[in-house]
VOLO-917885 format. One record per residue: x, y, z of N, C-alpha, C, O in turn; residue number from 1. Coordinates in pm, 1 decimal. Each point is the difference from the previous one (the first is absolute). Layout:
N
- X	Y	Z	X	Y	Z	X	Y	Z	X	Y	Z	NUM
...
END
This chain:
197
- 1064.8	-813.0	2325.0	95.0	83.4	-69.2	60.0	91.4	109.3	-69.1	58.7	83.2	1
- 199.7	-51.9	-90.7	75.3	84.9	109.3	-4.7	139.4	-48.9	-24.4	27.4	-117.5	2
- 48.7	62.5	211.7	4.0	148.1	-38.2	92.0	34.1	-106.3	-20.5	90.2	-81.2	3
- 128.3	-169.1	84.2	108.4	23.9	-105.3	-60.0	-42.3	-146.5	13.2	68.1	-101.7	4
- -73.4	-178.2	109.3	-64.8	-47.9	-120.7	-114.8	79.4	-52.4	-15.3	14.4	-121.3	5
- -66.5	38.1	209.8	-103.5	96.7	-39.8	63.5	118.1	-60.9	-41.0	43.8	-107.4	6
- 133.9	6.8	167.6	75.0	128.2	-49.6	60.5	-16.7	-135.0	-5.9	90.5	-83.3	7
- 65.9	-208.3	59.4	50.0	-33.7	-136.5	-108.6	-11.8	-101.3	13.5	49.6	-111.9	8
- -127.6	-117.8	150.2	-114.6	-19.9	-94.1	-56.5	141.9	-26.1	-37.4	23.9	-114.8	9
- 27.5	70.3	206.7	-37.1	124.1	-27.5	80.6	73.5	-93.2	-49.3	55.5	-98.3	10
- 182.0	-52.9	128.2	88.6	59.1	-79.3	-0.3	-48.9	-156.0	18.0	78.7	-93.0	11
- -39.2	-209.9	77.4	-5.8	-60.6	-135.7	-122.0	60.4	-70.5	4.2	41.9	-115.6	12
- -118.8	-40.3	197.7	-129.0	51.9	-55.9	15.3	135.1	-40.0	-53.0	37.2	-104.6	13
- 121.4	44.2	177.4	18.9	146.7	-37.1	78.7	9.5	-125.8	-23.3	85.4	-85.5	14
- 122.2	-179.8	75.7	85.7	14.6	-119.2	-74.8	-39.1	-123.3	22.3	56.8	-106.9	15
- -113.0	-155.3	119.3	-83.8	-49.1	-119.8	-93.8	110.4	-45.0	-19.6	27.4	-118.4	16
- -39.2	36.5	225.7	-100.8	101.6	-32.0	51.0	126.1	-51.2	-69.9	67.3	-75.7	17
- 191.8	-28.1	112.5	67.6	119.4	-47.2	49.3	-31.1	-150.7	-6.1	85.8	-88.1	18
- 51.2	-205.3	68.5	47.9	-44.5	-125.0	-116.2	4.7	-97.4	14.4	49.2	-111.9	19
- -132.2	-101.3	154.8	-119.2	0.0	-79.9	-39.6	143.6	-39.8	-30.3	23.7	-116.9	20
- 29.6	70.2	208.8	-23.6	129.2	-25.3	92.7	61.1	-89.1	-43.0	78.4	-84.7	21
- 173.9	-105.9	93.2	97.9	61.3	-96.4	-17.3	-75.0	-138.8	2.3	67.9	-102.6	22
- -17.8	-190.4	96.3	-13.4	-70.4	-124.0	-119.5	52.3	-73.7	7.2	23.9	-120.5	23
- -118.4	-5.3	190.5	-112.4	59.7	-74.5	3.8	140.0	-40.7	-67.3	38.5	-95.6	24
- 149.2	47.0	169.0	24.0	145.5	-36.5	104.6	10.5	-103.8	-17.8	73.0	-97.6	25
- 121.7	-139.2	112.7	123.6	25.0	-88.7	19.1	-117.0	-113.9	74.4	15.4	-96.8	26
- -144.8	-124.1	118.8	33.1	-115.2	-82.2	102.7	-89.8	58.1	85.2	49.3	73.9	27
- -84.8	-177.5	-100.4	96.4	-86.5	58.7	143.5	29.0	-30.6	85.6	-13.5	87.4	28
- -56.3	53.3	-209.4	135.0	25.3	-32.3	58.0	139.7	44.7	121.5	18.3	7.7	29
- -207.0	71.5	19.0	41.0	133.4	37.1	6.4	2.6	157.7	73.2	82.4	54.8	30
- -141.0	-162.3	11.6	7.2	-0.2	145.1	119.1	-88.0	47.9	11.3	-115.6	-40.8	31
- 78.0	171.6	128.4	113.2	-75.5	42.6	-1.5	-39.2	140.2	-75.5	57.1	78.6	32
- 155.4	-152.7	-41.0	-8.4	-32.6	140.8	60.0	112.7	88.8	-25.6	9.7	120.0	33
- 109.1	76.6	-189.6	43.8	124.4	75.7	-121.1	73.9	38.7	-17.1	45.8	112.9	34
- -74.9	-34.6	-220.2	-121.6	95.7	29.6	-75.4	-71.5	110.4	-38.4	69.6	94.0	35
- 13.9	-190.6	-93.1	-80.6	-66.4	100.3	61.5	24.6	131.5	-66.7	44.2	93.6	36
- 204.6	-74.6	-82.9	73.8	7.4	127.6	-9.8	156.7	56.9	-15.5	21.3	120.2	37
- 25.0	77.0	-209.9	3.0	138.5	22.3	-150.1	27.4	60.8	-13.2	63.9	104.4	38
- -88.3	-111.6	-170.0	-131.4	28.1	45.5	-26.2	-50.0	128.9	-77.8	58.2	75.6	39
- 139.8	-166.9	-43.2	-34.5	-66.4	145.4	98.8	41.4	98.7	-12.0	-34.8	117.5	40
- 123.5	117.6	-163.7	114.0	36.0	87.9	71.9	-124.4	51.4	37.1	-6.7	117.1	41
- -18.0	-88.7	-202.2	78.6	-125.6	17.9	122.3	33.9	-85.9	5.0	98.3	-73.9	42
- 98.5	-192.8	90.9	114.3	-14.5	-75.7	-31.0	-97.6	-102.5	-80.5	-90.5	22.3	43
- 141.6	104.0	-136.5	-19.3	-94.5	-113.0	32.6	-141.2	55.0	-72.1	-95.4	-29.2	44
- 177.5	82.7	106.4	37.5	-137.8	61.0	-104.1	-45.4	74.7	-27.7	-119.3	-12.7	45
- -43.9	192.7	95.8	-104.1	-57.6	81.5	-122.0	-44.9	-82.5	-78.9	-84.0	43.4	46
- 67.3	136.7	-151.4	-103.6	-49.9	-93.0	39.2	-151.7	-37.1	-78.8	-94.3	6.5	47
- 198.9	87.2	-42.1	46.1	-144.9	-48.9	-1.5	-101.8	119.1	14.7	-119.6	-24.8	48
- -30.7	159.9	142.6	-34.4	-89.8	114.8	-129.8	-71.1	-24.8	-16.0	-117.2	34.4	49
- -78.3	189.5	-95.2	-137.6	-64.7	-15.8	-25.4	-37.4	-124.2	-94.4	-77.8	-13.8	50
- 160.9	116.6	-94.8	-15.9	-55.5	-142.7	125.5	-21.2	-63.6	99.0	61.7	39.4	51
- -92.2	-150.7	-143.1	118.5	-14.3	-74.7	36.9	88.0	-122.1	113.6	23.6	-40.9	52
- -232.7	20.9	-9.9	22.2	76.4	-125.0	-137.6	82.5	-27.2	-106.1	-30.1	54.7	53
- 119.6	126.3	-136.5	-104.5	80.3	-48.6	-114.3	-96.7	-59.0	-118.8	17.6	27.1	54
- 159.6	-109.5	-100.7	-101.1	-89.3	-78.2	-77.7	-78.2	114.3	-121.9	-15.6	-6.0	55
- 197.9	-31.7	108.5	-75.6	-77.9	110.9	-91.4	86.1	64.0	-102.7	-46.5	49.5	56
- 130.5	176.4	-44.5	-90.4	108.9	75.2	-119.0	16.0	-87.7	-110.7	5.3	53.7	57
- 121.3	2.5	-177.3	-111.8	19.0	-91.3	-86.5	-122.8	18.3	-121.8	10.9	13.9	58
- 185.4	-130.9	-13.8	-90.2	-121.5	12.5	-73.6	0.3	136.5	-116.1	-39.8	8.9	59
- 189.4	87.4	101.1	-73.4	1.1	127.0	-119.0	103.0	4.4	-100.0	-19.5	69.1	60
- 118.3	129.5	-147.5	-118.5	101.1	-9.0	-109.0	-80.1	-60.3	-110.7	4.0	53.7	61
- 132.8	-87.6	-176.2	-113.9	-68.0	-51.9	-47.3	-109.4	85.4	-120.0	-27.3	0.4	62
- 204.4	-38.6	72.6	-37.5	-120.2	79.8	-88.2	49.7	122.9	-99.2	-61.0	39.8	63
- 143.0	168.8	10.4	-76.2	63.3	121.1	-144.1	33.5	-44.3	-97.2	-28.7	69.8	64
- 88.2	91.8	-190.7	-133.8	41.3	-50.1	-83.8	-116.6	-21.7	-114.1	-6.5	45.9	65
- 168.1	-86.5	-115.4	-76.7	-126.8	-30.4	-38.8	-73.8	123.5	-115.4	-40.2	14.5	66
- 208.1	21.2	74.9	-36.4	-74.3	126.1	-104.6	67.4	77.8	-85.2	-67.3	57.9	67
- 85.6	205.2	-52.1	-103.4	67.0	76.4	-130.2	-17.7	-62.8	-99.2	-17.1	71.0	68
- 90.0	19.8	-212.6	-122.7	-18.0	-64.0	-53.5	-155.8	15.1	-115.5	-30.5	29.9	69
- 213.4	-52.9	-54.3	-35.1	-141.4	22.2	-54.9	-31.5	134.9	-104.6	-63.2	14.9	70
- 177.5	108.7	83.2	-38.2	-34.3	143.9	-149.7	67.5	26.5	-86.1	-60.6	63.8	71
- 69.1	166.6	-109.0	-150.1	52.3	28.4	-99.1	-71.0	-73.7	-107.5	-28.6	52.8	72
- 136.7	-4.9	-180.1	-91.2	-84.3	-84.5	-13.5	-135.0	69.5	-112.0	-49.7	-12.1	73
- 194.1	-15.7	77.0	-10.3	-115.2	58.5	-103.9	-5.5	111.1	-80.8	-91.2	17.5	74
- 94.3	200.6	54.2	-99.9	33.4	118.0	-125.9	11.3	-49.4	-89.7	-64.3	54.5	75
- 61.1	149.9	-168.5	-124.6	4.9	-53.7	-60.0	-129.0	-62.7	-120.1	-26.6	5.2	76
- 212.0	-49.1	-63.3	-46.8	-133.7	-51.1	-55.1	-85.8	112.7	-99.6	-70.7	-15.3	77
- 165.4	79.1	124.9	-29.4	-94.8	116.7	-121.4	40.1	73.9	-55.7	-78.0	77.3	78
- 11.0	205.6	-100.6	-124.1	60.8	83.4	-122.1	-69.0	-36.8	-9.4	-46.8	-113.5	79
- -85.6	35.5	197.8	-136.3	-59.1	-22.3	-92.3	103.6	-56.7	-92.2	43.7	68.7	80
- 111.8	-5.7	-182.4	-76.9	113.0	-70.3	-48.0	-52.1	-129.5	60.8	-91.7	-55.3	81
- -157.9	140.5	8.1	-57.6	-23.3	-140.7	101.8	34.0	-98.2	80.4	88.9	27.8	82
- -74.3	-154.1	-148.1	99.2	17.3	-96.2	9.7	143.4	-55.9	106.6	51.6	-33.4	83
- -235.2	12.5	25.8	22.7	136.9	-60.7	48.9	98.9	115.8	48.5	107.3	-35.9	84
- -57.0	-133.2	159.6	58.3	77.3	100.6	151.0	-21.6	4.1	78.5	92.1	22.0	85
- -40.0	-224.5	-45.2	150.6	-14.9	4.1	69.2	78.2	-120.6	108.0	58.1	11.0	86
- -186.3	-64.3	-130.4	58.7	67.1	-105.0	6.6	150.4	14.4	96.2	63.5	-43.0	87
- -209.5	-1.2	109.8	11.6	138.7	25.9	109.3	27.5	101.3	72.9	98.2	-13.6	88
- -60.1	-180.7	112.6	101.6	24.9	105.0	146.8	-11.3	-61.5	91.4	73.1	38.0	89
- -77.0	-168.5	-133.5	123.7	-10.8	-57.3	36.0	123.7	-75.9	112.4	49.1	9.4	90
- -212.0	4.6	-88.7	23.5	129.0	-78.4	36.6	118.0	98.4	91.2	78.5	-26.2	91
- -161.1	-71.2	131.2	14.2	96.1	96.2	148.0	-11.4	64.4	70.1	100.3	13.3	92
- -32.6	-213.9	21.0	131.8	-28.0	66.1	103.1	44.6	-100.7	93.7	69.5	39.4	93
- -103.6	-104.0	-166.4	97.9	32.4	-101.4	14.6	142.7	-22.2	112.0	49.1	-14.5	94
- -225.0	25.3	10.8	9.5	140.2	-21.4	41.4	76.3	120.9	61.8	104.9	-18.0	95
- -89.8	-146.8	146.4	59.2	52.9	115.2	149.8	-7.7	-0.7	72.7	92.7	35.4	96
- -28.9	-217.2	-80.9	143.8	-18.2	-11.8	71.4	89.2	-111.3	109.5	53.9	15.9	97
- -179.3	-47.2	-118.4	61.3	96.9	-117.8	5.4	129.2	59.8	107.6	59.7	-3.9	98
- -213.9	-2.7	62.9	17.1	134.3	50.9	81.3	18.3	118.2	71.2	100.1	8.6	99
- -74.9	-192.4	89.3	76.7	9.3	121.4	147.6	-25.8	-24.6	80.2	64.3	67.7	100
- -36.5	-150.7	-156.4	129.5	-21.7	-23.7	32.9	36.3	-151.1	56.2	-82.0	-72.7	101
- -89.2	193.4	33.4	10.0	46.6	-143.5	137.2	-20.9	-67.9	9.7	-40.8	-115.8	102
- 93.4	70.4	192.8	139.1	-23.1	-67.1	30.3	-143.6	-14.4	53.7	-38.3	-104.0	103
- -84.8	-50.3	204.1	33.7	-134.0	-2.3	-80.0	-72.3	-107.3	52.7	-87.8	-68.4	104
- -172.4	122.0	54.2	-101.1	-57.9	-95.9	44.6	46.6	-141.4	3.9	-82.0	-91.7	105
- 28.8	208.7	72.9	35.5	66.3	-126.2	126.2	-81.8	-52.9	9.0	-36.2	-117.3	106
- 76.2	13.3	202.7	129.1	-83.4	-40.8	-43.3	-137.9	-34.2	45.2	-49.5	-103.2	107
- -127.3	-18.5	177.1	-44.2	-134.9	-33.1	-74.2	-1.1	-116.7	10.7	-101.3	-69.1	108
- -90.4	198.5	27.1	-90.8	-15.4	-102.4	84.6	54.3	-142.2	-35.2	-35.8	-112.4	109
- 136.3	115.4	134.1	62.6	66.3	-114.0	139.9	-23.1	-38.4	50.9	46.4	-102.0	110
- 17.0	-130.3	200.0	147.5	-13.4	-26.2	39.5	-138.0	5.1	114.0	-30.5	35.0	111
- -207.9	-62.8	-70.2	23.9	-140.3	-0.4	116.6	-38.2	-113.3	84.4	-88.1	16.4	112
- -96.3	165.1	-124.2	97.7	-29.8	-107.6	139.1	24.9	31.7	93.4	-41.5	-68.6	113
- -80.4	118.7	187.2	146.1	25.3	47.4	57.0	-115.3	73.8	120.5	-3.1	25.1	114
- -205.7	-97.1	12.9	51.3	-106.0	85.6	73.7	-105.7	-85.1	-40.7	-30.2	-112.2	115
- 143.0	-21.7	164.7	76.6	-102.3	-64.4	-98.8	-125.3	-2.6	-95.6	-13.6	76.3	116
- 135.7	-79.9	-181.0	-107.7	-116.0	-26.9	-31.8	-80.3	121.3	-115.5	-39.1	17.2	117
- 206.8	12.9	65.3	-22.7	-92.2	119.4	-92.8	74.8	96.8	-85.7	-62.1	63.0	118
- 100.5	184.5	-51.5	-86.9	76.7	92.8	-143.5	16.5	-63.3	-104.7	-18.5	62.0	119
- 115.2	56.6	-197.1	-130.0	25.2	-63.0	-95.6	-125.0	-2.9	-122.5	9.1	8.1	120
- 191.7	-125.1	-20.6	-84.5	-125.8	13.7	-75.8	-16.8	123.4	-117.1	-37.8	-1.9	121
- 189.1	68.5	124.0	-66.8	-6.1	122.3	-117.0	101.4	5.6	-110.0	-35.7	42.2	122
- 132.3	156.3	-82.6	-102.2	97.8	9.2	-126.2	-27.5	-90.2	-115.9	19.6	36.6	123
- 152.6	-65.5	-153.8	-120.3	-33.4	-95.7	-69.3	-116.5	54.8	-120.6	-9.2	-23.2	124
- 180.6	-83.8	94.5	-74.7	-114.4	47.0	-86.1	48.8	127.8	-111.2	-48.8	20.5	125
- 162.4	139.8	58.5	-87.0	69.7	98.2	-114.8	63.3	-49.2	-110.4	-21.1	50.4	126
- 129.8	106.2	-156.2	-87.3	96.8	-62.1	-117.0	-105.9	-64.2	-119.0	29.5	11.4	127
- 154.9	-136.7	-69.8	-100.2	-93.1	-60.1	-77.6	-55.7	113.8	-122.1	-11.4	-10.2	128
- 186.9	-24.8	120.9	-62.4	-60.8	112.5	-113.6	90.3	56.4	-110.4	-43.5	32.8	129
- 149.6	176.1	-24.7	-81.0	110.7	61.1	-126.0	19.6	-99.1	-114.3	7.4	45.2	130
- 140.4	-0.2	-172.6	-107.7	3.1	-98.8	-95.2	-103.6	4.7	-119.9	24.6	-13.0	131
- 167.0	-148.4	32.2	-73.8	-124.8	13.7	-111.9	20.0	104.5	-116.2	-31.2	-26.2	132
- 151.0	80.9	138.6	-100.7	22.5	101.1	-113.8	74.7	-52.0	-110.8	-44.6	29.8	133
- 116.3	148.0	-100.7	-109.3	75.8	-65.6	-68.3	-85.0	-103.5	-123.0	0.0	-6.1	134
- 192.7	-68.8	-71.6	-65.4	-94.3	-94.3	-77.0	-99.9	66.3	-111.0	-33.5	-41.4	135
- 167.5	-18.1	147.6	-68.9	-105.0	70.9	-147.3	56.1	58.4	-101.9	-68.9	-4.5	136
- 106.2	190.8	54.3	-115.4	46.3	50.4	-106.1	44.1	-106.5	-120.7	-7.4	22.8	137
- 167.5	48.7	-127.9	-97.4	21.2	-121.2	-45.8	-131.1	-41.9	-121.5	-10.0	-17.5	138
- 193.3	-92.6	-2.2	-43.5	-135.3	-47.8	-94.9	-62.3	100.5	-97.5	-63.7	-39.7	139
- 123.3	80.3	169.4	-88.7	-53.7	108.7	-140.3	73.1	-4.6	-106.9	-59.4	13.9	140
- 120.3	196.5	-35.2	-118.4	69.3	-19.3	-93.6	-45.5	-111.6	-122.2	-6.8	13.3	141
- 189.0	-23.7	-123.8	-71.4	-45.4	-120.8	-57.1	-133.0	36.7	-117.4	-21.0	-30.6	142
- 182.5	-67.0	89.4	-36.5	-138.2	36.4	-122.9	7.4	90.0	-94.5	-77.1	-16.8	143
- 95.9	162.7	104.9	-108.9	15.6	99.6	-111.9	77.0	-49.8	-100.7	11.4	70.0	144
- 108.3	43.1	-185.2	-116.5	84.2	-62.8	-9.8	126.1	52.7	-99.7	66.6	-27.9	145
- 196.7	-15.6	108.7	2.8	140.2	36.4	38.6	93.0	-111.4	-60.3	105.5	-20.2	146
- 169.5	-149.7	-57.1	40.6	70.8	-106.4	-49.1	-58.0	-133.3	-17.1	-121.9	-2.6	147
- -9.1	196.5	-114.3	-41.8	-49.1	-122.2	112.2	-72.6	-51.8	113.7	22.3	41.6	148
- -141.4	-118.2	-140.6	99.2	-53.4	-78.3	88.3	100.1	-74.5	-52.2	86.1	-70.8	149
- 184.3	-95.4	84.9	91.1	84.8	-83.3	133.0	-37.5	5.2	31.1	-88.1	80.2	150
- 57.0	140.7	-154.0	138.5	-39.3	-9.8	68.7	63.1	121.5	33.9	118.1	7.2	151
- -17.2	-214.3	90.4	67.9	52.7	131.8	137.6	58.1	-18.4	39.4	91.6	72.2	152
- 38.6	-146.9	-173.7	133.3	49.6	-8.4	-0.8	144.3	-43.1	79.3	81.2	47.8	153
- -171.1	-49.2	-140.2	-11.5	134.8	-55.8	-47.7	87.9	113.7	55.7	107.9	20.5	154
- -158.6	-150.6	55.8	-52.2	82.7	111.5	103.6	28.0	94.0	-2.9	108.4	58.1	155
- 101.8	-197.1	-32.7	100.2	28.8	103.3	106.5	95.6	-57.5	56.0	82.4	72.3	156
- -27.6	-95.6	-211.2	83.0	100.3	-62.8	-49.0	130.6	20.4	76.2	87.1	41.9	157
- -211.5	-60.0	-70.3	-58.1	127.4	9.4	6.7	46.2	152.9	32.6	115.7	26.8	158
- -61.9	-202.5	66.5	13.5	43.0	143.4	144.8	55.0	33.4	22.0	109.0	52.8	159
- 68.5	-197.1	-90.0	146.1	23.2	34.2	47.5	130.2	-67.6	73.1	80.9	57.1	160
- -122.6	-65.2	-191.0	45.7	115.4	-80.4	-43.2	134.0	67.5	73.0	98.6	9.4	161
- -203.1	-108.0	37.2	-69.0	123.3	57.1	64.7	17.7	130.7	34.4	114.3	30.2	162
- -11.9	-214.4	54.8	78.6	43.9	124.9	134.1	30.3	-8.6	48.5	80.3	79.7	163
- 29.2	-141.4	-178.6	142.4	41.5	-9.9	29.4	124.5	-69.1	115.4	41.8	-8.5	164
- -220.1	22.1	-43.5	12.2	127.9	-66.4	-3.4	122.4	97.2	40.3	112.3	-30.1	165
- -89.1	-145.5	140.4	-25.1	102.3	108.8	118.2	93.8	30.5	-16.3	121.4	12.7	166
- 143.1	-185.4	-0.8	127.4	101.7	17.1	7.8	95.9	-111.1	66.3	101.5	21.1	167
- -123.3	-116.0	-137.8	11.6	93.8	-109.3	-76.8	138.4	31.1	38.5	109.5	-41.1	168
- -143.7	-129.5	113.8	-77.8	111.6	19.0	-29.5	40.1	143.2	-46.8	111.3	23.7	169
- 73.2	-199.8	73.9	-20.2	24.0	134.1	55.2	125.7	53.3	116.3	28.3	-28.4	170
- -187.9	52.3	104.1	67.2	123.2	77.2	-60.4	2.4	138.5	-121.0	-16.5	15.4	171
- 204.8	37.1	87.1	-48.9	14.6	129.8	-87.7	127.6	18.5	-71.5	13.8	99.2	172
- 79.3	73.0	-192.5	-83.4	118.6	8.6	-141.6	-17.1	-70.7	-82.1	91.6	-2.8	173
- 60.2	-219.2	-55.2	-126.1	-24.9	-66.0	-120.6	3.3	104.1	14.5	9.6	121.9	174
- -128.4	-18.5	-185.3	-122.4	16.7	80.7	-39.9	-123.1	79.6	-77.5	6.4	95.5	175
- 133.5	-118.7	-138.5	-19.6	-122.7	75.3	110.8	-55.2	67.6	106.0	-2.2	-62.6	176
- -108.6	-49.1	193.2	108.3	-66.3	64.4	34.7	-141.1	-46.4	-58.7	-46.5	-97.7	177
- 138.4	-14.3	153.9	32.5	-141.1	-44.8	-106.7	-91.8	23.2	-27.9	-75.9	-92.8	178
- -42.7	67.7	208.1	-110.9	-81.0	29.2	-117.0	23.9	-108.5	-54.1	-96.0	-54.9	179
- 23.2	210.4	31.0	-103.8	34.5	-90.9	26.6	-45.2	-136.5	-94.2	-45.2	-65.1	180
- 216.3	52.3	11.7	43.2	-43.7	-127.9	-13.4	-147.0	-11.8	-49.1	-53.9	-99.2	181
- 99.3	-17.2	215.0	-6.4	-148.1	3.7	-144.0	-42.1	-14.0	-33.5	-82.1	-85.4	182
- -56.1	140.7	173.0	-133.9	-37.6	-8.2	-77.8	29.0	-125.3	-92.4	-73.1	-35.9	183
- 132.9	187.8	-35.5	-66.0	25.9	-131.7	43.7	-98.0	-100.1	-80.6	-53.3	-76.2	184
- 220.3	25.6	74.5	40.6	-96.1	-94.6	-47.4	-139.6	16.2	-26.6	-71.5	-96.6	185
- 15.4	30.4	231.0	-57.0	-135.5	20.7	-145.3	-15.0	-52.8	-35.4	-99.4	-63.3	186
- -40.7	195.6	90.5	-133.6	1.0	-44.3	-8.9	11.5	-153.8	-76.3	-74.3	-61.8	187
- 146.2	157.7	4.4	-12.6	29.6	-139.1	55.7	-122.2	-89.5	-56.2	-35.0	-103.7	188
- 163.2	-21.2	150.5	61.7	-124.2	-63.0	-68.7	-123.0	14.8	12.5	-87.9	-85.2	189
- -86.0	72.8	188.3	-66.2	-136.7	32.9	-146.1	9.6	-49.5	-55.7	-102.4	-39.6	190
- -5.9	215.9	40.0	-145.9	8.9	-50.3	-36.3	-67.7	-133.0	-99.1	-71.9	-12.8	191
- 188.6	100.7	-87.8	-32.6	-57.9	-135.0	13.1	-154.4	-9.7	-40.6	-61.8	-98.4	192
- 102.5	-0.5	211.2	0.9	-142.2	-7.4	-123.5	-77.1	40.9	-15.6	-117.6	-33.0	193
- -71.7	185.4	105.3	-109.6	-53.1	50.4	-101.1	-40.3	-106.9	-14.2	65.5	-103.3	194
- -56.8	-177.7	132.0	-114.8	-33.1	-107.7	-117.7	98.4	8.4	-46.7	38.5	107.2	195
- 6.3	-4.4	-216.6	-111.7	91.7	-7.5	-126.9	-67.5	50.3	-19.8	-119.3	-22.8	196
- -67.7	195.6	91.9	-124.1	-50.9	49.6	-93.5	-13.3	-110.9	-113.8	-42.4	20.0	197
END
């Protein structure tokens, strides 16, 4: 990638992240492209060099969040670790992303309904794919006798619900940092799955 291409990619990423911040703070309808341009000290015209519409920008916020989550989960799935370790690492990676990219993930978790149908279908398919990794790990743990027999779909709903609620209460001023929260959740959410001795 040339320097010019790197710079363009960096600018586009900045636009997406500022858009996510403003969408999460003001809502999709109230945040304007003018707000995004003003925040970045760009002209509105320069924003259109990188995106075609505000709707496309919302889609790119969703897509970036889902691609980051999926890419990290693929790395975890490919690792030579026991299934329970993979599940804990997946939970920790998700939580670190939720806290580290709060605006981006908040938009991806809460503004899917604002997407046009063609964009929504792409994001829902990616979300389903991502959740399947967790379901696969729970099912594998059950098959291997590591986890007790249970409804894996419901277990994953509980795990996802707990992780995705974090933006509602998280504060940087809290007593636990991002890594400590991730570690706590991973232990707390996986422990009930194990077979009782």
